[in-house]
Every structure is written in C-alpha cells, then in structure tokens.
N, C-alpha and C positions, 0 to 999 in steps of 0.2 A: 504493500500500500504506500501511496505517497504521503508526505508529511501532511498535506492539506486534508487528505481523506481521514487520516488518523486523528487530526485535530478536530475536524468536524464531527467525527464519531463520538468524541468525548463530549462535545457540546450537545449532541443529540441525547446522550445519556443524562446530562444535566437537565435538559428540558423535560425528559421523561419522568424525572423525579421531583422537580421543583418548578413552579410557575416563574416565567422569565419576564422581565420588564420589556416594554416595547421601545422603539427608537424615539428619542426626543428631538434630536437635531444633529446635523453634520456641520461642524465648524471648520472653516477653510482659511488658510493664509491668503494674503493678497497676491495679486498677479505679480510675476517677476519679470524684470527687464533690465538691460544694462548691467550695472555693477551688482544689483540684487541677484541677478541670475547666476552670479559666480560665487556668492558667499554661501554660508551654511544656515541661513535663517529661513524660517517659513517653509520648511521642506515637508512638513507633516500635516495631515488633517486629523481631526479628533471627532470621532462619532460618540455622541452622548446618549445614554439610555435614560429612561424615565426616573430611575433611581439615582441618577447622577454619575454612574460609572462611565468612564471615558476609555476609549480604545484608540490608539494612534496607528497611523499607516503612512508610509512614504508616498509622496505624490508627484515626484519628478521623473517617473518612468514614462517614456513616450510623451503624449500630450495630455496625460491624466489631469494635471492641475487645471489646464485651460478648459477641458471638458467639464470638470466639476464646477468651475466658476460659471461657465455658460449654462449649466444645467439648472442651477437654482432649485426652485420648488418642483420643477418638472421631474426631478429624480425620484420623487414619491417616497422619500425616506421617513418623513415625520409621521409617527404613529404606526410605522410598519412593524411586522413581526421580526424581532431582532435575529432570531435563528434563521429565518428565511433569507434575510440580508446576508448573514454570515456565510450561508451556503454558496454565495457568489464567489467566495475565495477559491472554490474548485474550478472556476471558469478558466478557459484558455486566454481570455481577453484581459489584458493588464488593467484596464479601467475597472472592470467588474471585480477583479481580484483585489484591487486596492480598497474598494468600499467593503467588500466581504471581509477582508483581513481586519479592517478597523472595527467592524461589528463583532467579529470573533474575539478580538482583544478586549473589547468592552465587556463582553460576556465573561471573559476570564477574570477581569477585575471584579465583576459582580460576584462571581463564585468565590474569589479570595475574600471579599468583604463579608459575605454571608457565612463563610467558614471561620471568620476571625483570624485570617492568615495575613501577616505582613512580611513581605520579603525583607531579608537583611539588607541594610545599607551597603552600598559598594564602597570598598576601600580605595579604589582608584578607577581611572577611566579606560584602562587597557586590559580589563578582565582578569586582574590578579595574576598575570602571567609571569611577573618577576623576571624580566629579561636580564641576562648576564652577558658580560663581555665575551665576545667570540661566538655566542650562540647564533644560529641561523633562524631568524624570525620571519614568518610570513604574514602578510596583510592582504585580505581580500577586499578590494575597493579602497581607493586612495582616500584615507580619512586623515586629513592634514592635522587636526588638533591632537592626534595621537602620536605623530611622528617624533616630537621632541622627547617624550618619555622613553621611547624605545632607543632612539639614537644616542641619547645621553648615557645609556648603559654600556655602550661599546658593542652592542649586538649588531649583526649584519642583517639588513632588512631587504626583503624582496616583496614588492607589491604587485598583485595580479589585478589587472584592470580590463574592462571591456572597451573602454574608450581609447582608441588608437592614438589620439592626439596627446595623451598623457605618457605614452611609452617612451622609454629611454633612461639613461643614467643621469642622476642628479647628485648633488652633494650629500653623501652619506647613505644613499639608497638607490635602488633601481626599480623602474616600473616596467612590467612585461605583460604581454597579452597571452603568454603561454602558461596555463594553469598547472602544467606538469612540473613546473619548477618548484611547486609547493611540496613535492615529495621529499625534498631534502631539508625541510624545515622541522625543527623539533617542537616549536610552538607557533600557533597561528591565531590571529585576531581577525574577525570578520564583521562587516556591517550586517545588519539584519535584512538588508535588501535581498539577500539570497532567498528569503522566504517569499518574495514577491516575483522575482524574475525567473523562477523555475530552474535555478542552477544549484540548489542545495545539495542534492545527492551526488551530482557530478563533482562539485568542489570538495565535498567530504571524502570522496574517493581518492582525490589527489593528496589529501592530508592524512592518509592512513598511517604514516610514520610519526605523526605529531603526538606527543604525549599530553598536550594541552591545546584545546581549541575553545576560544572564547568568542561568543557572538554578542555584540554590543550595539546599542543604538536605541533611540526613543521608540522605534517600532518593535523592539523585542519584548512585547508585552503579552506573549502567547503562553499557552500551557507548554511546559518544557519536556514532558514525559517522552514524546517521540523524538525530540532532539537529543536527550541524554542517551536514549537507546541507539542512536546513530553515531554516537561518539563525541557529541558536543559536551565540553567539560563545564562551561559556565555560560549562563544567559544573563546579560546585563541590560536592563532597560530603564525607563523613566517611571517613577512612582509619583503620580500627581497628588499633591497635598492640599492645594488651594484651587479648587475647581474653577471658580469664576475668574480669579486672577490669571490662571493658566489660559483659559479660553480667550480672555480679552487680549492678552499678550500675543497669542497665536494669530488672532484675527488682525492684529496690527503689524504682524511680521517682526515682532520684537523678541528678545531673549526671554525664555520662560524658566530659567534656572531658579528664580526666586520662589516659584510656585510648585516646584517638583524636585525630587531628589533621585539620585541613581540607586538602583537596587542590583543585587547579585544573587542568582539562584544557582546552586550546585546540587548534585545528587545527595550531598550530606545535609544540606539545610532545607531541602524541599520534601515535604511529607508524602507527596504522590497524589495523583488525581483522585483515586478511589477514597483515600482518607479525607481529602478536602470535600468531596461530594457528600460523604456520610455526615461530616460536620455541618455542612451547609444545610442539608435537608433536616437534620436533627434540630438545628437552631431555628429553622423556619417553621417548625411545628408549634 
C-alpha cells in the first residue's frame, strides 16, 4: 500500500469510531510574485475544522496556490465532510492532493487533541541528526535555513533537488539531480514535500544505508505510523499554539513562529495510532 492509502485507512478507522468535525475554512497565503516568490514565506495553506484543528499543506507545487486563490468559495470546502476532503490526498492530481493532505493533517491534530496527546518539542530544526565532522549528510530538497547547522559541523552535504536550475557545486555543499547519491549518506534530512509529490518510497529506497532519516517541515503534521514502518526515524512539524494569530499571520504572508512551535515524533515518544484512537474514543464518551 502507498503511504496515502495507509494514512487514509487510519482516518477511516477514526471516523468509524468517533464523530468527526466538518470543514470550517481553508486559509491561504497571499499570491506570490517577484522577491516573494523566492523566499520561504507563505508556502502553506491551513485547513481548519469546526473544532479549531488546523492541518497544513505545501502549496507551491505546480500552480496549486494560484488555483486555490482563484477558486475561493467555489471549492465547496466550508461545511464539507472532512474525511471526504481528506480522501482527495489519494488523487493523482497535485491540486487535489494538497487540499486532501491539509484535511488529513487537520484530522490528525483533532485525534491528538481528543486523545490528550502533545508531541514533544523539537530540540533543533534539523531533526536531531547531530551531524559530525566528516560525516556524509544528505538533504532532500534544498532547505536553505538548515544549511548552516549542518555545514558548521564539518559534515559533507549532498542535496538532491528536482529543480535543475539549482544543480551544481557551491561553497560547502553540492546540489545534484541524481537521487542515487543518497546511498552513500549515513544521515538524511528531508522536507515533507515528499508526501505530496509522490516521491516518498523512491527516495527512501535511495536512503537504505542511512541510519537516521528525519522528515521536517510545517507540512509534516500527519500520522507517523506508516512513515516509521518505512524507515523514517523522526517526523518534525509545526504545532500551532495560537490558532487565530497563526491564521492571521499566514493570510498576511508573515512569519508564524510566534504562534507555533516545532515538534518531534520518534518511535520512542509516539504511542501509536491504535493507542491514540482508544484514548480519543474513551475521552469522547
């Protein structure tokens, strides 16, 4: 089964045992142009459920953001069955997948809240990989804010990208289009975009020799069970603490760090879906 299929099967099980909130709204960042199109702000949408749960999803694949902004109320999301929207994550269309993933992540946050589960705060932004001098580190997707922490350690960094314009050697690291170069890396950090562009299993196959694989980013708000089973070591996403402040900042295209913190899930600190589901349903009675 694909990750999407396994993730949605878990949400089906959640819906079978507990009533789920419907979709309240989809919050979008502003349109991007010029300098804004090159920075890291406003890259995520937030789908909000009626209970206030938020799910984030990356919106810069293909023309997704433009289509979302053009769609407005015609998207028919307000009041929609959240699980039905989440099922769009299994679509082959990147636009539908983006909306579906946001809904699925919102339902995950709903489950966590009902189960009384709060993910541990993250101790750093590079997935606790603790790079050492001389180590070969891999990065999937050029994530510039993370470069300094890795390069300062003296580790050797190889970045795998899909964008040919970024390929080449630069100071302290190199960017390649050849994912097979990850086979020589002992540790890998990846953006959560792998969960949207249908490259997850292929990239993990190239990382079979890595003893640490961290997937990080605001969109990494999904259930981690199927990722851990595939060899992901750590899932690090954003935990929204102040919902309205977060939404307002997102819609303005501003930094949202004051309204959310980073979390880190590993197999050691995550109780598992079945345990959370039992807790959520028990507390809901």
